[in-house]
C-alpha positions in Angstrom: 179.9 75.8 63.2 181.8 74.0 65.9 183.7 75.0 69.1 186.7 73.1 70.4 188.6 73.7 73.7 192.1 75.0 73.4 195.1 74.0 75.6 194.7 77.0 77.9 191.0 76.5 78.4 190.1 79.0 75.6 187.4 78.0 73.1 188.1 78.0 69.3 185.2 78.9 67.1 185.5 77.4 63.5 183.4 76.9 60.5 183.8 73.3 59.3 182.1 70.7 57.1 182.1 66.9 57.0 184.1 65.4 54.0 184.6 61.7 53.5 184.1 61.0 57.1 186.4 63.8 58.3 185.9 67.3 59.8 187.5 69.8 57.4 188.0 73.3 58.9 187.0 76.0 56.3 187.7 79.0 58.4 189.0 79.8 62.0 186.8 82.6 63.3 188.6 83.3 66.6 189.3 82.2 70.1 187.1 83.0 73.0 188.3 83.4 76.6 184.9 84.0 78.3 181.2 83.6 77.6 180.9 87.1 76.2 183.6 86.6 73.6 182.2 83.2 72.7 178.8 84.7 72.1 180.2 87.4 69.9 182.4 84.9 67.8 179.4 82.6 67.4 177.4 85.5 66.0 180.2 86.4 63.5 180.5 82.7 62.5 176.7 82.5 62.0 176.9 85.5 59.7 179.6 83.9 57.6 177.6 80.8 56.8 176.2 80.6 53.2 173.0 82.6 52.8 170.0 80.3 53.4 172.0 77.6 55.1 170.1 76.3 58.1 171.2 74.9 61.4 170.1 71.6 63.0 168.3 71.8 66.3 170.1 69.5 68.7 168.4 68.2 71.8 165.8 70.9 71.8 168.3 73.7 71.6 167.0 76.7 69.5 168.9 77.3 66.3 168.8 81.0 67.2 169.4 81.4 70.9 170.0 84.5 72.9 173.4 86.0 72.7 174.3 84.7 76.2 173.3 81.1 75.2 175.2 80.0 72.1 173.7 77.0 70.3 176.6 74.6 70.6 176.8 71.0 71.6 179.9 69.4 73.0 180.6 66.1 71.2 182.1 63.7 73.7 182.1 60.6 71.5 180.8 59.3 68.2 179.5 55.8 67.4 178.1 54.2 64.2 176.5 51.3 66.1 174.0 50.3 63.5 176.6 49.9 60.7 178.9 47.9 63.0 176.1 45.7 64.3 175.0 44.9 60.7 178.6 43.9 59.7 179.1 41.9 62.8 175.8 40.1 62.2 176.9 39.2 58.6 180.2 38.0 59.9 178.5 35.8 62.4 175.8 34.5 60.0 178.5 33.4 57.6 180.1 31.4 60.5 183.3 33.4 60.4 183.1 33.8 64.2 184.6 30.3 64.4 187.8 32.2 64.2 188.0 33.3 67.9 190.0 36.4 67.3 188.4 39.8 67.9 191.3 41.8 66.4 191.1 39.7 63.2 187.4 40.3 62.9 187.9 44.1 63.4 190.5 44.1 60.7 188.3 42.3 58.2 185.2 44.4 58.9 187.1 47.7 58.9 188.3 46.9 55.4 184.7 46.6 54.3 184.1 50.1 55.5 187.2 51.7 54.1 189.9 49.6 52.2 193.1 50.8 53.9 196.2 49.5 55.6 196.2 47.5 58.8 197.7 50.5 60.6 195.1 52.9 59.2 192.3 50.5 60.1 192.6 51.8 63.7 191.5 55.2 62.5 188.5 53.8 60.7 187.5 52.0 63.9 188.0 55.1 66.0 185.7 57.1 63.7 183.0 54.5 64.1 183.4 54.8 67.9 184.6 51.2 68.2 187.0 50.1 71.0 189.7 48.4 69.1 192.7 46.2 69.6 196.2 47.7 69.6 198.2 48.3 66.5 200.7 45.6 67.5 197.8 43.1 68.0 196.5 43.9 64.6 199.9 43.3 63.0 200.1 40.0 64.8 196.8 38.9 63.3 198.5 37.6 60.1 200.9 35.6 62.2 198.1 34.1 64.2 196.2 33.4 61.0 199.0 31.1 59.9 199.7 29.5 63.3 196.0 28.7 64.0 195.2 27.9 60.3 192.4 30.5 60.0 192.3 29.7 56.3 190.9 26.2 56.9 188.4 27.5 59.5 187.1 30.1 57.1 187.0 27.6 54.2 184.9 25.2 56.3 182.6 28.1 57.2 182.2 29.1 53.6 181.4 25.6 52.6 178.8 25.2 55.3 177.1 28.4 54.4 177.1 27.7 50.7 175.7 24.2 51.3 173.0 25.5 53.6 171.6 28.3 51.3 172.1 26.6 47.9 174.2 23.7 46.6 177.8 23.0 45.6 176.9 20.6 42.8 178.4 23.1 40.3 181.5 25.1 41.1 183.0 27.9 39.0 186.8 28.5 38.7 188.9 31.4 37.4 192.2 33.1 38.0 193.5 36.6 38.3 196.8 38.3 39.2 197.7 40.6 42.0 200.8 42.8 41.5 203.4 44.3 43.8 205.1 47.6 43.8 208.5 46.0 43.8 211.3 45.7 41.3 212.9 42.4 42.3 211.4 38.9 41.9 211.7 36.1 44.3 210.5 32.5 44.5 206.8 33.6 44.6 206.6 37.1 43.2 207.4 36.6 39.5 206.9 38.7 36.3 204.3 36.7 34.3 201.5 37.1 31.8 199.2 40.0 32.8 196.0 40.9 31.1 196.7 44.5 32.0 200.1 44.3 30.4 201.9 45.1 33.7 205.6 44.3 34.1 205.6 44.2 37.9 206.2 41.1 39.9 202.9 39.4 40.6 201.2 36.3 42.0 198.5 34.2 40.4 195.3 33.7 42.5 192.9 30.9 41.7 189.3 31.1 43.1 186.6 28.4 43.2 183.1 29.7 43.9 179.6 28.3 44.0 177.1 29.0 41.2 176.2 32.3 43.0 179.8 33.5 43.3 180.3 32.7 47.0 183.9 31.7 47.6 184.7 28.1 48.4 188.5 27.6 47.9 191.4 29.9 47.1 195.0 29.3 46.1 198.1 31.5 45.5 200.7 30.6 42.9 203.9 31.9 41.4 203.4 34.9 39.2 204.7 33.1 36.1 202.5 30.0 36.6 200.5 29.0 33.6 196.7 29.3 34.2 196.2 25.7 33.1 198.4 24.4 35.9 196.3 26.1 38.7 193.0 24.3 38.2 193.7 20.8 39.4 195.5 21.8 42.6 192.6 24.0 43.7 190.0 21.4 42.9 191.9 18.6 44.6 192.4 20.9 47.6 188.7 21.5 47.8 187.8 17.8 47.4 190.2 16.7 50.0 189.1 19.3 52.5 185.5 18.4 52.3 185.7 14.7 51.1 183.6 15.5 48.0 182.9 13.6 44.8 180.8 14.0 41.7 180.4 17.8 41.3 180.7 19.9 38.2 183.7 22.2 37.6 183.1 25.1 35.1 186.1 27.1 33.8 186.9 29.2 30.8 189.0 28.3 27.7 192.2 29.2 29.5 191.8 26.0 31.5 191.3 23.9 28.4 194.2 21.4 28.3 194.2 17.6 27.7 195.8 17.0 31.1 193.2 19.0 33.1 190.3 17.4 31.4 191.8 13.9 31.8 192.5 14.4 35.5 189.1 15.8 36.2 187.5 12.8 34.5 189.8 10.4 36.2 188.7 11.9 39.6 185.1 11.2 38.8 184.3 14.9 38.3 182.2 16.5 35.5 183.5 19.6 33.8 182.3 22.3 31.4 185.1 24.2 29.8 185.1 26.9 27.1 186.5 25.7 23.8 188.8 27.7 21.5 187.4 28.8 18.2 190.4 27.3 16.4 188.9 23.9 17.3 185.7 24.5 15.4 187.0 23.4 11.9 187.7 19.9 13.2 184.6 19.6 15.5 182.3 21.0 12.8 183.9 19.4 9.8 180.8 17.5 9.0 178.6 20.6 9.2 180.9 22.5 6.9 180.8 19.6 4.4 177.1 19.3 4.3 175.9 22.8 5.1 178.8 25.1 4.2 179.2 28.3 6.2 175.4 28.6 6.8 174.3 29.1 10.4 171.1 30.5 11.8 170.8 32.6 15.0 170.5 30.5 18.1 171.6 27.3 16.3 173.2 24.7 18.5 175.3 21.7 17.3 175.9 18.9 19.8 178.8 16.8 18.6 182.2 15.4 19.7 185.8 16.7 19.8 189.1 14.9 20.0 190.6 14.6 23.5 194.0 15.4 22.2 194.3 18.7 20.2 193.5 18.4 16.6 194.0 14.7 16.3 191.6 13.0 13.9 191.1 10.2 16.4 187.9 11.0 18.3 186.6 13.5 15.7 183.3 13.0 13.9 183.2 11.4 10.5 182.7 14.2 7.8 181.2 11.6 5.5 178.2 11.2 7.8 175.7 14.0 7.8 174.2 13.4 11.3 176.3 14.6 14.2 177.4 11.8 16.7 175.8 11.6 20.1 178.6 11.6 22.7 178.6 9.1 25.6 181.1 7.8 28.0 181.9 5.0 25.6 183.7 7.6 23.4 187.2 6.9 24.9 189.1 9.2 22.5 186.7 12.2 22.5 184.7 14.6 24.6 181.3 16.1 24.1 181.4 19.5 22.3 178.6 22.0 22.1 178.8 24.8 19.5 176.4 27.6 19.4 175.9 30.4 16.8 174.8 33.9 17.7 174.1 36.6 15.1 174.8 39.3 17.7 178.2 37.7 18.4 178.9 37.4 14.7 178.4 41.2 14.3 180.7 41.9 17.2 183.3 39.5 15.9 183.2 40.9 12.4 183.6 44.4 13.7 186.7 43.4 15.7 188.2 41.5 12.7 187.6 44.4 10.4 189.6 46.7 12.7 192.4 44.1 12.9 192.4 43.7 9.2 192.6 47.5 8.7 195.5 47.7 11.1 197.3 44.8 9.3 196.8 46.5 5.9 198.2 49.8 7.2 201.3 48.0 8.5 201.8 46.2 5.1 201.3 49.5 3.2 203.8 51.2 5.5 201.3 53.7 6.8 201.7 52.5 10.4 204.9 51.4 12.1 204.2 48.8 14.7 205.0 45.3 15.8 203.6 42.7 13.4 199.9 42.5 14.1 197.5 39.7 13.4 197.0 38.6 9.8 200.4 39.9 8.7 203.0 37.4 7.5 206.6 38.0 6.2 207.4 36.4 2.9 210.9 36.8 1.4 211.5 39.8 3.7 208.3 41.6 2.8 205.1 41.8 4.7 201.9 40.6 3.2 198.3 40.0 4.4 197.6 36.4 5.4 194.4 36.2 3.4 194.0 32.5 4.1 194.2 33.0 7.9 191.8 36.0 7.7 189.3 34.0 5.6 189.5 31.1 8.0 188.7 33.3 11.0 185.9 35.1 9.1 184.3 31.7 8.5 184.0 31.0 12.3 182.5 34.4 13.5 179.6 34.0 15.8 180.5 30.6 17.1 181.1 29.7 20.7 182.2 26.2 21.9 181.9 24.3 25.1 183.6 21.0 26.0 182.2 18.7 28.6 182.0 15.1 29.8 178.4 15.3 30.8 176.1 13.2 28.5 173.2 14.9 26.8 170.8 12.6 28.7 172.0 14.2 32.0 172.5 17.8 30.9 171.0 19.3 27.6 173.1 21.6 25.5 171.1 24.7 26.7 172.0 24.0 30.4 175.6 23.4 29.5 175.8 26.9 27.9 173.9 28.6 30.8 176.1 26.9 33.4 179.2 28.2 31.6 177.8 31.7 31.4 177.6 31.8 35.2 181.4 32.3 35.2 180.7 36.1 35.4 180.2 35.5 39.2 183.9 34.6 39.6 184.8 37.7 37.7 182.5 39.8 39.9 184.3 38.5 43.0 187.7 39.4 41.6 186.5 42.9 40.6 185.2 43.4 44.2 188.5 42.3 45.6 190.6 44.5 43.3 188.4 47.5 43.2 186.0 47.8 46.2 188.5 46.2 48.7 191.6 47.4 46.9 193.4 44.1 47.2 196.3 45.4 45.0 199.0 46.3 45.0 200.3 44.0 47.7 203.0 45.3 50.0 203.9 42.1 51.8 207.1 40.3 50.7 207.2 36.9 52.5 205.3 33.9 51.1 203.2 33.3 54.2 202.2 36.9 54.5 201.2 37.0 50.8 199.1 33.9 51.1 197.3 35.1 54.2 196.6 38.5 52.6 195.2 37.0 49.4 193.0 34.6 51.4 191.7 37.5 53.5 191.0 39.8 50.5 189.4 37.3 48.1 187.4 35.3 50.8 185.8 38.4 52.3 182.3 38.4 53.9 181.3 41.0 51.3 181.0 38.1 48.8 177.7 37.2 50.4 176.2 40.3 48.8 176.2 41.8 45.4 177.8 45.0 46.6 180.2 46.1 49.3 179.2 48.3 52.2 179.5 52.0 51.5 181.5 54.2 53.8 179.2 56.1 56.2 178.9 59.9 55.7 
């Protein structure tokens, strides 16, 4: 139950409950103009409560007082000081207080509590009992972020924190997309490849993190930018900002391009990049010649791969049974590590079987659809591409990794485990998209979009495995 003063000095008696941080009135019992009416209405309201529902005793007040002493407490203010102190402490510990802007800090921390707009962040702060900056000051925070280069200040703070609690000898890189609820494209917002098959204008965001997933560098690119073209700009930006040399960059197969690997190597950097399964027949030609399709669970083959596509130059000699040991002297090849997993083979076979069944349904005319995998058109009729299907079946269970780190420095098992740490980048992206609701983006100018993506993906919540829940 609660009482609230009316405009004329009368007191409203209502039955309410707390939902998602807000008081929701369930029933208005009546309005009292004197103490006697108030006592009567309180008695009626108490009788309307669910049977067995108790009342909290506040400041020693009895839950069942005399009729002339209603058990109410006037709430003059509310404050969630502990939550705010914890968030401020984390903000400071990460070194983000180097940005001397209280409104900016409030905007960032309010988004941790409840992802919402800049304007609605004031409501979140009010509900916490925090004295906040004005709405206009909040709106100007993005402008100040550009004028005072908050991005560089935060990037330096992130680097200092990551270097102090761990190491930055191995960095992980991946990309994602953030879409806009807009119909028209411009120089930055472009319709491009979307893993979610969206057709909205979008931007491509590249994120470099340490081995634990803590953000180090971020970049924003045109929505139709190829993933392979984002890696080198972010890495070079990170190197130049901190004057670094000699660290390891880990990325998935989407970054596997001859240009990327060559530029990383020329810069004196090591890399571990996922390989595409289509490269296996060339890399493992010697194995297939001497051992056929036989692999055992957990088998690892350390060999070499051509630097340029499927070119034979730089490939292993199929006439030699032993796999070559890669070194920096192999000017036309990179080191390739291939691993076989029986569990992965079962999963791959299951997927291929579904694709094969879909293809056969299309060929038989039982399913009308765009041409699926393993279907080819010959003389105007559709047929199953048996050769392609057999070739892919032969490679199930295999996973490849390409690197320029010699085996004497990093064994194959460590190469694979380092690559598998990429899930930390994906976790950071999931937190930005889901927990912090970084999309859709409603800004439309390039500078505002860049500042928004930097604020969302380089959030202090990355220092923990989970975001802060909203207080009840």
